[in-house]
Structures are given as structure tokens and as C-alpha cells.
DRENSEGU-67150 format. One record per residue (C-alpha): residue in three letters; x, y, z; residue number from 1; chain. Coordinates in pm, whole numbers. Layout:
N
{r "ALA",{X,Y,Z},NUM,"A"}
...
! end
This chain:
427
{r "MET",{-3119,657,-334},1,"A"}
{r "ASN",{-2953,477,-633},2,"A"}
{r "SER",{-2901,78,-488},3,"A"}
{r "VAL",{-2687,-177,-654},4,"A"}
{r "GLU",{-2760,-534,-543},5,"A"}
{r "ILE",{-2443,-719,-480},6,"A"}
{r "TYR",{-2356,-1058,-263},7,"A"}
{r "THR",{-2125,-1159,0},8,"A"}
{r "GLY",{-1989,-1403,186},9,"A"}
{r "ALA",{-1913,-1680,-31},10,"A"}
{r "TRP",{-1971,-2027,143},11,"A"}
{r "HIS",{-2063,-1819,424},12,"A"}
{r "GLY",{-2419,-1728,374},13,"A"}
{r "ASP",{-2389,-1617,5},14,"A"}
{r "SER",{-2629,-1303,149},15,"A"}
{r "ARG",{-2777,-1036,-123},16,"A"}
{r "SER",{-2728,-707,28},17,"A"}
{r "TYR",{-2752,-371,-148},18,"A"}
{r "LEU",{-2504,-79,-185},19,"A"}
{r "THR",{-2710,264,-170},20,"A"}
{r "PHE",{-2544,620,-304},21,"A"}
{r "PRO",{-2669,945,-302},22,"A"}
{r "GLU",{-3034,1003,-571},23,"A"}
{r "SER",{-2800,1281,-771},24,"A"}
{r "TRP",{-2458,1021,-815},25,"A"}
{r "ASP",{-2428,892,-1120},26,"A"}
{r "VAL",{-2378,510,-1049},27,"A"}
{r "GLN",{-2267,276,-1324},28,"A"}
{r "VAL",{-2298,-135,-1313},29,"A"}
{r "ILE",{-1987,-261,-1474},30,"A"}
{r "GLY",{-2052,-589,-1643},31,"A"}
{r "LYS",{-2324,-807,-1702},32,"A"}
{r "ASN",{-2456,-1125,-1493},33,"A"}
{r "PRO",{-2391,-1458,-1691},34,"A"}
{r "GLY",{-2721,-1543,-1663},35,"A"}
{r "PRO",{-2998,-1749,-1461},36,"A"}
{r "ALA",{-2921,-2042,-1273},37,"A"}
{r "LEU",{-2963,-2386,-1473},38,"A"}
{r "ASP",{-3202,-2619,-1368},39,"A"}
{r "VAL",{-3091,-2986,-1254},40,"A"}
{r "GLU",{-3267,-3147,-1593},41,"A"}
{r "SER",{-3031,-2859,-1816},42,"A"}
{r "MET",{-2753,-2978,-1643},43,"A"}
{r "LYS",{-2770,-3324,-1718},44,"A"}
{r "GLN",{-2859,-3266,-2062},45,"A"}
{r "ARG",{-2515,-3104,-2116},46,"A"}
{r "MET",{-2365,-3367,-1939},47,"A"}
{r "LEU",{-2508,-3637,-2172},48,"A"}
{r "GLN",{-2394,-3419,-2464},49,"A"}
{r "PRO",{-2018,-3386,-2399},50,"A"}
{r "ILE",{-1749,-3215,-2620},51,"A"}
{r "GLY",{-1546,-3417,-2795},52,"A"}
{r "THR",{-1550,-3752,-2635},53,"A"}
{r "GLU",{-1882,-3996,-2556},54,"A"}
{r "ARG",{-2058,-3993,-2305},55,"A"}
{r "LEU",{-1892,-4062,-1941},56,"A"}
{r "ALA",{-2116,-4360,-1864},57,"A"}
{r "SER",{-1944,-4506,-2174},58,"A"}
{r "LEU",{-1604,-4400,-2069},59,"A"}
{r "ALA",{-1648,-4578,-1733},60,"A"}
{r "ARG",{-1770,-4905,-1899},61,"A"}
{r "GLY",{-1489,-5157,-1860},62,"A"}
{r "CYS",{-1369,-4992,-1603},63,"A"}
{r "THR",{-1347,-5094,-1210},64,"A"}
{r "SER",{-1303,-4741,-1017},65,"A"}
{r "ALA",{-1266,-4375,-1061},66,"A"}
{r "ALA",{-1196,-4071,-866},67,"A"}
{r "ILE",{-1360,-3756,-885},68,"A"}
{r "VAL",{-1119,-3470,-862},69,"A"}
{r "ILE",{-1281,-3101,-721},70,"A"}
{r "ASP",{-1181,-2817,-651},71,"A"}
{r "ASP",{-1162,-2705,-260},72,"A"}
{r "ILE",{-1313,-2402,-25},73,"A"}
{r "SER",{-1127,-2173,-170},74,"A"}
{r "ARG",{-1316,-2213,-547},75,"A"}
{r "PRO",{-1678,-2089,-588},76,"A"}
{r "THR",{-1769,-2407,-769},77,"A"}
{r "PRO",{-2054,-2560,-654},78,"A"}
{r "THR",{-1974,-2880,-677},79,"A"}
{r "ALA",{-2246,-3020,-440},80,"A"}
{r "ASP",{-2502,-2944,-729},81,"A"}
{r "LEU",{-2231,-3121,-984},82,"A"}
{r "LEU",{-2153,-3452,-813},83,"A"}
{r "PRO",{-2493,-3590,-854},84,"A"}
{r "LEU",{-2479,-3634,-1215},85,"A"}
{r "VAL",{-2124,-3752,-1223},86,"A"}
{r "LEU",{-2214,-4034,-992},87,"A"}
{r "ASP",{-2564,-4130,-1172},88,"A"}
{r "GLU",{-2338,-4130,-1501},89,"A"}
{r "LEU",{-2019,-4396,-1329},90,"A"}
{r "GLU",{-2308,-4594,-1182},91,"A"}
{r "GLU",{-2470,-4618,-1500},92,"A"}
{r "GLY",{-2195,-4712,-1674},93,"A"}
{r "GLY",{-2096,-4981,-1443},94,"A"}
{r "ILE",{-1867,-4822,-1155},95,"A"}
{r "PRO",{-2032,-4818,-830},96,"A"}
{r "VAL",{-2001,-4599,-560},97,"A"}
{r "SER",{-1813,-4789,-327},98,"A"}
{r "ALA",{-1540,-4785,-614},99,"A"}
{r "THR",{-1581,-4435,-627},100,"A"}
{r "THR",{-1336,-4169,-447},101,"A"}
{r "ILE",{-1403,-3792,-467},102,"A"}
{r "VAL",{-1054,-3627,-410},103,"A"}
{r "ILE",{-1054,-3245,-305},104,"A"}
{r "ALA",{-815,-3041,-524},105,"A"}
{r "ALA",{-636,-2828,-228},106,"A"}
{r "GLY",{-340,-2742,-413},107,"A"}
{r "GLY",{-100,-2507,-159},108,"A"}
{r "HIS",{-386,-2393,-33},109,"A"}
{r "GLU",{-488,-2404,356},110,"A"}
{r "PRO",{-598,-2740,452},111,"A"}
{r "ALA",{-977,-2672,495},112,"A"}
{r "SER",{-1205,-2777,806},113,"A"}
{r "ASN",{-1404,-3117,789},114,"A"}
{r "ASP",{-1740,-2850,777},115,"A"}
{r "ASP",{-1629,-2684,458},116,"A"}
{r "ASN",{-1546,-2993,274},117,"A"}
{r "ILE",{-1886,-3102,330},118,"A"}
{r "LYS",{-2020,-2766,222},119,"A"}
{r "LYS",{-1836,-2867,-91},120,"A"}
{r "LEU",{-1912,-3232,-110},121,"A"}
{r "GLY",{-2305,-3163,6},122,"A"}
{r "ILE",{-2401,-3350,285},123,"A"}
{r "GLU",{-2557,-3671,122},124,"A"}
{r "THR",{-2230,-3735,-102},125,"A"}
{r "ALA",{-2063,-3695,152},126,"A"}
{r "ALA",{-2229,-3958,363},127,"A"}
{r "ARG",{-2222,-4210,122},128,"A"}
{r "VAL",{-1875,-4152,-112},129,"A"}
{r "ARG",{-1522,-4220,59},130,"A"}
{r "TRP",{-1371,-3880,-19},131,"A"}
{r "GLU",{-1031,-3738,105},132,"A"}
{r "LEU",{-858,-3388,96},133,"A"}
{r "HIS",{-537,-3396,-90},134,"A"}
{r "ASP",{-213,-3306,91},135,"A"}
{r "PRO",{76,-3180,-138},136,"A"}
{r "ASP",{304,-3306,116},137,"A"}
{r "GLY",{131,-3688,137},138,"A"}
{r "ASP",{81,-3971,-40},139,"A"}
{r "LEU",{216,-3927,-377},140,"A"}
{r "VAL",{354,-4080,-634},141,"A"}
{r "HIS",{624,-4029,-899},142,"A"}
{r "VAL",{532,-4057,-1268},143,"A"}
{r "GLY",{815,-3942,-1457},144,"A"}
{r "GLN",{919,-3567,-1598},145,"A"}
{r "SER",{680,-3354,-1775},146,"A"}
{r "PRO",{803,-3270,-2143},147,"A"}
{r "SER",{977,-2968,-2014},148,"A"}
{r "GLY",{1156,-3180,-1757},149,"A"}
{r "ILE",{928,-3131,-1409},150,"A"}
{r "PRO",{929,-3364,-1188},151,"A"}
{r "LEU",{557,-3523,-1170},152,"A"}
{r "TYR",{452,-3597,-832},153,"A"}
{r "LEU",{63,-3651,-816},154,"A"}
{r "ASN",{-173,-3780,-557},155,"A"}
{r "ARG",{-161,-4161,-521},156,"A"}
{r "THR",{-547,-4226,-482},157,"A"}
{r "VAL",{-607,-4033,-816},158,"A"}
{r "MET",{-330,-4265,-995},159,"A"}
{r "ASN",{-466,-4569,-911},160,"A"}
{r "ALA",{-842,-4493,-1021},161,"A"}
{r "ASP",{-919,-4661,-1435},162,"A"}
{r "LEU",{-1131,-4327,-1460},163,"A"}
{r "LYS",{-1033,-3976,-1362},164,"A"}
{r "ILE",{-1321,-3708,-1399},165,"A"}
{r "GLY",{-1235,-3308,-1252},166,"A"}
{r "ILE",{-1498,-3037,-1190},167,"A"}
{r "GLY",{-1403,-2710,-1158},168,"A"}
{r "SER",{-1513,-2366,-1241},169,"A"}
{r "LEU",{-1402,-2104,-1565},170,"A"}
{r "THR",{-1297,-1790,-1398},171,"A"}
{r "PRO",{-1014,-1535,-1534},172,"A"}
{r "HIS",{-660,-1666,-1362},173,"A"}
{r "ASP",{-333,-1484,-1400},174,"A"}
{r "GLY",{-126,-1762,-1542},175,"A"}
{r "ALA",{-329,-1994,-1676},176,"A"}
{r "GLY",{-541,-1732,-1871},177,"A"}
{r "PHE",{-864,-1903,-1737},178,"A"}
{r "SER",{-882,-2194,-1483},179,"A"}
{r "GLY",{-1043,-2480,-1535},180,"A"}
{r "GLY",{-970,-2790,-1728},181,"A"}
{r "SER",{-651,-2976,-1687},182,"A"}
{r "LYS",{-544,-2764,-1370},183,"A"}
{r "ILE",{-770,-2966,-1148},184,"A"}
{r "LEU",{-530,-3267,-1165},185,"A"}
{r "VAL",{-235,-3019,-1243},186,"A"}
{r "PRO",{-86,-2889,-963},187,"A"}
{r "GLY",{-493,-2981,-820},188,"A"}
{r "VAL",{-361,-3263,-687},189,"A"}
{r "ALA",{-2,-3226,-765},190,"A"}
{r "GLY",{315,-3267,-503},191,"A"}
{r "THR",{429,-2943,-323},192,"A"}
{r "GLN",{790,-2959,-583},193,"A"}
{r "THR",{595,-3020,-901},194,"A"}
{r "ALA",{344,-2739,-840},195,"A"}
{r "ARG",{661,-2495,-782},196,"A"}
{r "TYR",{809,-2555,-1104},197,"A"}
{r "LEU",{472,-2565,-1306},198,"A"}
{r "HIS",{434,-2235,-1161},199,"A"}
{r "ASP",{773,-2070,-1186},200,"A"}
{r "PHE",{927,-2206,-1519},201,"A"}
{r "LEU",{644,-2181,-1747},202,"A"}
{r "LYS",{516,-1865,-1927},203,"A"}
{r "GLY",{181,-1796,-1873},204,"A"}
{r "ALA",{-87,-1590,-2027},205,"A"}
{r "LYS",{6,-1207,-1946},206,"A"}
{r "PHE",{-280,-1144,-1771},207,"A"}
{r "ARG",{-627,-1244,-1590},208,"A"}
{r "GLY",{-849,-1373,-1899},209,"A"}
{r "GLY",{-592,-1363,-2120},210,"A"}
{r "SER",{-507,-1607,-2418},211,"A"}
{r "ILE",{-515,-1981,-2268},212,"A"}
{r "ASP",{-278,-2079,-2576},213,"A"}
{r "ASN",{66,-2020,-2335},214,"A"}
{r "ASP",{353,-2238,-2280},215,"A"}
{r "PHE",{177,-2359,-1875},216,"A"}
{r "ARG",{-161,-2425,-2026},217,"A"}
{r "ARG",{-17,-2660,-2283},218,"A"}
{r "GLU",{227,-2802,-2057},219,"A"}
{r "LEU",{-64,-2914,-1837},220,"A"}
{r "ASP",{-284,-3024,-2115},221,"A"}
{r "ILE",{22,-3279,-2248},222,"A"}
{r "ILE",{95,-3354,-1851},223,"A"}
{r "THR",{-267,-3488,-1834},224,"A"}
{r "GLY",{-352,-3631,-2161},225,"A"}
{r "GLU",{-43,-3873,-2071},226,"A"}
{r "LEU",{-182,-3932,-1700},227,"A"}
{r "GLY",{-537,-3998,-1801},228,"A"}
{r "LEU",{-786,-3706,-1694},229,"A"}
{r "ASN",{-1061,-3851,-1878},230,"A"}
{r "PHE",{-1351,-3605,-1863},231,"A"}
{r "ILE",{-1400,-3305,-1745},232,"A"}
{r "VAL",{-1686,-3050,-1598},233,"A"}
{r "ASN",{-1642,-2691,-1579},234,"A"}
{r "VAL",{-1897,-2438,-1506},235,"A"}
{r "ILE",{-1964,-2056,-1561},236,"A"}
{r "LEU",{-2084,-1933,-1285},237,"A"}
{r "ASN",{-2382,-1626,-1248},238,"A"}
{r "HIS",{-2340,-1309,-944},239,"A"}
{r "ARG",{-2491,-1524,-738},240,"A"}
{r "ARG",{-2228,-1848,-747},241,"A"}
{r "GLN",{-2491,-2058,-931},242,"A"}
{r "VAL",{-2409,-2226,-1244},243,"A"}
{r "ALA",{-2515,-2035,-1580},244,"A"}
{r "GLU",{-2347,-2249,-1836},245,"A"}
{r "LEU",{-2176,-2609,-1810},246,"A"}
{r "PHE",{-1909,-2771,-1994},247,"A"}
{r "ALA",{-1842,-3109,-1983},248,"A"}
{r "GLY",{-1662,-3369,-2195},249,"A"}
{r "ASP",{-1274,-3371,-2306},250,"A"}
{r "ARG",{-1014,-3227,-2098},251,"A"}
{r "VAL",{-897,-2959,-2365},252,"A"}
{r "LEU",{-1174,-2929,-2587},253,"A"}
{r "ALA",{-1436,-2899,-2335},254,"A"}
{r "HIS",{-1215,-2632,-2172},255,"A"}
{r "ARG",{-1131,-2413,-2457},256,"A"}
{r "GLU",{-1519,-2387,-2560},257,"A"}
{r "GLY",{-1573,-2264,-2162},258,"A"}
{r "ALA",{-1300,-2040,-2158},259,"A"}
{r "ARG",{-1405,-1887,-2484},260,"A"}
{r "ARG",{-1788,-1810,-2369},261,"A"}
{r "ALA",{-1614,-1700,-2018},262,"A"}
{r "ALA",{-1417,-1439,-2194},263,"A"}
{r "GLU",{-1732,-1342,-2389},264,"A"}
{r "LEU",{-1890,-1273,-2039},265,"A"}
{r "PHE",{-1676,-1150,-1826},266,"A"}
{r "GLU",{-1456,-870,-2004},267,"A"}
{r "VAL",{-1518,-551,-1900},268,"A"}
{r "VAL",{-1411,-158,-1989},269,"A"}
{r "VAL",{-1371,-6,-1614},270,"A"}
{r "PRO",{-1423,378,-1716},271,"A"}
{r "THR",{-1113,608,-1624},272,"A"}
{r "ASP",{-1282,922,-1558},273,"A"}
{r "ALA",{-1476,754,-1253},274,"A"}
{r "ASP",{-1480,926,-932},275,"A"}
{r "ILE",{-1510,627,-727},276,"A"}
{r "VAL",{-1430,254,-786},277,"A"}
{r "VAL",{-1654,-14,-611},278,"A"}
{r "ALA",{-1489,-385,-624},279,"A"}
{r "ASN",{-1696,-672,-496},280,"A"}
{r "THR",{-1459,-916,-413},281,"A"}
{r "TYR",{-1754,-1192,-377},282,"A"}
{r "PRO",{-1647,-1507,-511},283,"A"}
{r "PHE",{-1352,-1508,-377},284,"A"}
{r "ASP",{-1404,-1320,-58},285,"A"}
{r "SER",{-1403,-1520,253},286,"A"}
{r "ASN",{-1052,-1533,310},287,"A"}
{r "LEU",{-807,-1219,256},288,"A"}
{r "TRP",{-557,-1405,39},289,"A"}
{r "PHE",{-784,-1402,-233},290,"A"}
{r "VAL",{-952,-1116,-202},291,"A"}
{r "PRO",{-677,-923,-430},292,"A"}
{r "TRP",{-800,-1151,-729},293,"A"}
{r "GLY",{-1083,-878,-700},294,"A"}
{r "THR",{-916,-579,-627},295,"A"}
{r "TRP",{-735,-559,-969},296,"A"}
{r "PRO",{-990,-252,-1064},297,"A"}
{r "LEU",{-812,-52,-818},298,"A"}
{r "MET",{-487,-128,-888},299,"A"}
{r "SER",{-453,100,-1256},300,"A"}
{r "THR",{-695,387,-1130},301,"A"}
{r "ARG",{-586,763,-1088},302,"A"}
{r "PRO",{-430,891,-786},303,"A"}
{r "GLU",{-750,1139,-683},304,"A"}
{r "VAL",{-990,836,-715},305,"A"}
{r "THR",{-1140,670,-388},306,"A"}
{r "ARG",{-1109,299,-425},307,"A"}
{r "VAL",{-1338,68,-236},308,"A"}
{r "ALA",{-1339,-286,-190},309,"A"}
{r "LEU",{-1598,-557,-21},310,"A"}
{r "ALA",{-1540,-879,160},311,"A"}
{r "ASP",{-1664,-1117,383},312,"A"}
{r "GLY",{-1367,-1204,565},313,"A"}
{r "SER",{-1523,-1548,740},314,"A"}
{r "GLN",{-1200,-1781,701},315,"A"}
{r "GLY",{-919,-1493,856},316,"A"}
{r "ALA",{-621,-1391,627},317,"A"}
{r "GLY",{-533,-1698,471},318,"A"}
{r "SER",{-248,-1857,295},319,"A"}
{r "HIS",{-78,-2061,66},320,"A"}
{r "ARG",{191,-2284,43},321,"A"}
{r "LEU",{390,-2164,-230},322,"A"}
{r "LYS",{329,-1748,-181},323,"A"}
{r "PRO",{262,-1744,203},324,"A"}
{r "THR",{262,-1372,179},325,"A"}
{r "GLU",{275,-1364,581},326,"A"}
{r "LEU",{622,-1421,554},327,"A"}
{r "GLY",{924,-1207,513},328,"A"}
{r "PHE",{1196,-1246,233},329,"A"}
{r "PHE",{1380,-1441,363},330,"A"}
{r "GLY",{1096,-1650,516},331,"A"}
{r "ARG",{955,-1669,147},332,"A"}
{r "ALA",{1283,-1715,47},333,"A"}
{r "TRP",{1329,-2080,212},334,"A"}
{r "VAL",{971,-2174,116},335,"A"}
{r "ARG",{1050,-2145,-243},336,"A"}
{r "PHE",{1431,-2219,-280},337,"A"}
{r "ARG",{1385,-2586,-22},338,"A"}
{r "THR",{1161,-2705,-307},339,"A"}
{r "LEU",{1469,-2667,-613},340,"A"}
{r "ARG",{1759,-2795,-731},341,"A"}
{r "PRO",{2116,-2613,-673},342,"A"}
{r "ARG",{2082,-2467,-1089},343,"A"}
{r "HIS",{1763,-2361,-1066},344,"A"}
{r "VAL",{1836,-2087,-736},345,"A"}
{r "LEU",{1962,-1824,-974},346,"A"}
{r "LYS",{1638,-1789,-1191},347,"A"}
{r "GLN",{1433,-1871,-873},348,"A"}
{r "VAL",{1591,-1504,-716},349,"A"}
{r "ARG",{1469,-1357,-1040},350,"A"}
{r "HIS",{1124,-1476,-962},351,"A"}
{r "LEU",{1108,-1445,-591},352,"A"}
{r "VAL",{1204,-1025,-677},353,"A"}
{r "THR",{925,-1017,-918},354,"A"}
{r "SER",{663,-1195,-691},355,"A"}
{r "LEU",{758,-970,-398},356,"A"}
{r "THR",{728,-656,-562},357,"A"}
{r "ARG",{379,-788,-706},358,"A"}
{r "THR",{251,-902,-378},359,"A"}
{r "ARG",{418,-528,-178},360,"A"}
{r "SER",{237,-333,-477},361,"A"}
{r "ARG",{-120,-471,-389},362,"A"}
{r "LYS",{-30,-552,-22},363,"A"}
{r "MET",{48,-166,18},364,"A"}
{r "LEU",{-278,-58,-171},365,"A"}
{r "ASP",{-415,259,-12},366,"A"}
{r "PHE",{-820,173,-46},367,"A"}
{r "LEU",{-1143,175,179},368,"A"}
{r "MET",{-1290,-160,273},369,"A"}
{r "VAL",{-1602,-318,417},370,"A"}
{r "CYS",{-1505,-642,575},371,"A"}
{r "PRO",{-1761,-730,867},372,"A"}
{r "ASN",{-1582,-1044,982},373,"A"}
{r "ILE",{-1236,-1001,978},374,"A"}
{r "SER",{-1018,-938,1236},375,"A"}
{r "GLU",{-772,-568,1259},376,"A"}
{r "GLU",{-492,-776,1320},377,"A"}
{r "ASP",{-561,-995,967},378,"A"}
{r "MET",{-636,-680,825},379,"A"}
{r "ALA",{-340,-539,917},380,"A"}
{r "LEU",{-131,-838,803},381,"A"}
{r "ARG",{-268,-858,444},382,"A"}
{r "PHE",{-357,-494,358},383,"A"}
{r "PRO",{-187,-252,631},384,"A"}
{r "ALA",{-236,81,400},385,"A"}
{r "ALA",{-628,-2,405},386,"A"}
{r "THR",{-889,166,619},387,"A"}
{r "LEU",{-1143,-107,772},388,"A"}
{r "TYR",{-1512,-51,804},389,"A"}
{r "ARG",{-1745,-312,948},390,"A"}
{r "SER",{-2065,-183,745},391,"A"}
{r "TRP",{-2135,-5,430},392,"A"}
{r "ASN",{-2374,264,606},393,"A"}
{r "ASP",{-2012,371,737},394,"A"}
{r "LEU",{-1820,350,477},395,"A"}
{r "GLN",{-2119,558,243},396,"A"}
{r "LYS",{-2114,845,501},397,"A"}
{r "GLU",{-1713,855,454},398,"A"}
{r "LEU",{-1788,880,96},399,"A"}
{r "GLU",{-2022,1111,121},400,"A"}
{r "SER",{-1858,1335,328},401,"A"}
{r "ARG",{-1583,1337,56},402,"A"}
{r "TYR",{-1793,1475,-204},403,"A"}
{r "GLY",{-2070,1637,-48},404,"A"}
{r "ASP",{-2305,1810,-316},405,"A"}
{r "ARG",{-2048,1764,-612},406,"A"}
{r "ALA",{-2115,1572,-940},407,"A"}
{r "VAL",{-1974,1247,-890},408,"A"}
{r "LYS",{-1957,923,-1123},409,"A"}
{r "VAL",{-1926,587,-964},410,"A"}
{r "ALA",{-1832,241,-1133},411,"A"}
{r "VAL",{-1952,-76,-914},412,"A"}
{r "LEU",{-1776,-420,-1015},413,"A"}
{r "PRO",{-2039,-636,-889},414,"A"}
{r "CYS",{-1817,-959,-889},415,"A"}
{r "ALA",{-1497,-840,-1010},416,"A"}
{r "PRO",{-1306,-1134,-986},417,"A"}
{r "LEU",{-1537,-1351,-1202},418,"A"}
{r "GLN",{-1445,-980,-1471},419,"A"}
{r "PHE",{-1097,-887,-1621},420,"A"}
{r "GLU",{-1001,-560,-1791},421,"A"}
{r "LYS",{-1066,-565,-2172},422,"A"}
{r "LYS",{-672,-589,-2287},423,"A"}
{r "SER",{-526,-638,-2620},424,"A"}
{r "GLN",{-515,-1060,-2644},425,"A"}
{r "GLY",{-166,-1229,-2728},426,"A"}
{r "GLY",{-81,-1379,-2367},427,"A"}
! end
């Protein structure tokens, strides 16, 4: 049998398994693994040689407090491996652990459980450092307006800190081109109204993995320059959710260097003559809200192609404050309009129609899905046109029954959310 190694269950086992296919089938793995995991010393060396700014320890001198902003459990960044390096630098620069707070940038995502937050922090770090989960409708401070007039409401703990550090990963992103950089601060720890305006009123990249030279990213970089995002640590992950490369330093220059490298590693071409396309949605496979980040290879296939997706589903259907896909038209319209000014309603109608059209095309995609931990109800809520299987063995039997002894071409994307389709740039 042909076999392809994959990983599933981000934050819930990160288990290795194998997809098997008949020996006679032509199976092609799309894309390459970014590389082996960096050891602690290699990560430390990259921290000590930042891009475009001084060492973090030098920046910390003279400061009395620090806020470290990290992404939440919906993101695959192994922040527990990175936080001790940042804390060591702060302590060397004179900011003790007692004067440091870690803020988990929940954005508009579902609030994570205490156990999930501790997974992001690491047990030892969670025990010795003060931390909090950002609430976009909680304790915010108004800090003015962005250059395009967007009202800025930010987490009070972060804004009160002398030194602000952001930790995240570089993954293809619909609006920003690539995640990371300034995005950890805004909209990461912004209020709901600010996040709404940022997403709906600024033109972003044309596609996932598109150019980061866009209005959305430029506005974020200006905002975080004025608010003081002093240092970032952005990482590129391999197919096991390990740190393969690390970019530390200036929020713009380090991010640009990281995004350039990520584009080199993650850009792929999906063969148009494949009979079966398999998209593994790891490491965004824990809840179904983020699964579409990995089903993009299935969206543009020929009608006769068999589309397959793999996910874990340990966290259920998932949701998002800005885009509650579980609601109908009027429910989503109310969520959107209640944060807006009257003069923007007309523009929001256009945004809402566009968003619902895109969401429906993803939601109604006809594909086969292996998802062992999701309920039938949650599956029907998110992907009513999909067929659910509990194991690869069961789905493999279905594939063999469809194709029999025919010559079959299979394309497997082992980490589809970390990959993006090669297109002409300019987004």
C-alpha cells in the first residue's frame, strides 16, 4: 500500500497517523515540510540577533513593566516553548517576572477553557507569571483613532505596560496575506468595534498568502507603531507543529522577513488532473470554524473530483464574534450592525452579502470528511453537504469502491492551512 504520514489533533494529542492507498494508485504529496524543529539554543540565538532593533534585554532597560501578547488556542503557535526565552531576556534587562503580564489575544474567538490557556502558556510559566485572557468587550481603554478614522479600543493591561512584546506564527491569511507582526496587538487585543471596522473597512490581500503590502497591513503597522509594539517573535511551523524557523525583532522588518520566507515554503501547485484531492486541516483542525482554512484546495476542483478533508474536531463546531456562521442572515446582520455608525450601514450591507455568499459556498461544499470527535449535530451545522466518516479506514473503503482497479491520481496536502495556492501576486 502507498502511505502518507500526517498529523492530526492540534493541541489534542498532535498524533501521527498514515493515510493508505492501493499500491497501484499514483499518490503525490503536495508541498514540502519546512524543516526539522529548532532546538532551544538555536531559538535563543535568533532571539539574541533580532532583525531591525536592539536585543529585547536592551529594550527592557529602564522599563518597569512588560506585557507579552500571545495568540490563543485557536492558533498553532507553541508559545509554551517561546515564553521562557522572552522572560529570560526581560529579566536580564531588569523587568522581573512579577512586573510582567501575559495577555492571551483571543480576538473575536470563542473564550478558551482554563486548561486550553495553560496549554498555550506551559504549566510552569502559568504558575509563575500573571496572565489574563483578553475580552474584546471587557476592560478596554480608548486610545484615539487610526489614520483612516477607525476608533481604537485596546486591552487596558497591555496599554498600561511600558514594554509590549508579541508572539505568534506566520501562516497564510485571507486579509493580512500572512498572520503575525502587528496583528497580534491589533486586532488581537482590540475591542469588538475596533476589530469590526478593521476587518470591514480596510482592503486586504486578494488571497491567502498574498502580498502583505496592502491597506490592512499598512494601517496595522502605523497603529502599532504609535501604540508601541516594541518587539515581536514570529515563527514558521513544520508539519508537526514545531518551530522550524524564528524571526525576532522589529514588528515590521522581522515580520516582512518572516513572511517572505513563509511564502517560499508554503506556496504550492495543486495538480488539476487529480482524481482525488485530500486536504488535511491540521494544525487548525480542533474546531470546525477554522477547518475552511484547510479546505481551500477542494474549492476549485473539477466537479468530478472526489474531495476529502481530515480534521479532529475535539473542540466542536467553534464560533467567532465577528462572523457567527451558526446564525442566519438576520442574526449575523444584527451582530454586524450593532457595532457600527449609522452612516456605514449601506457599506455593511454589501460586506454582509459578500461574506454570506463566501460562507455559504464553503458551508455547502460537497466533500467527504474524516472527523472522529465531532458530533453529527455540529457537523450538520457547519458542513451540511459533507459526508462524515469516523476513520480513514472507512473512508478508504469508500474511495476503493468508487474507483476500483482504475488508474487513479491522488493529491495529498498534509498541512493545507499552512499552504496556499500559487497565483500571480499583487493582492
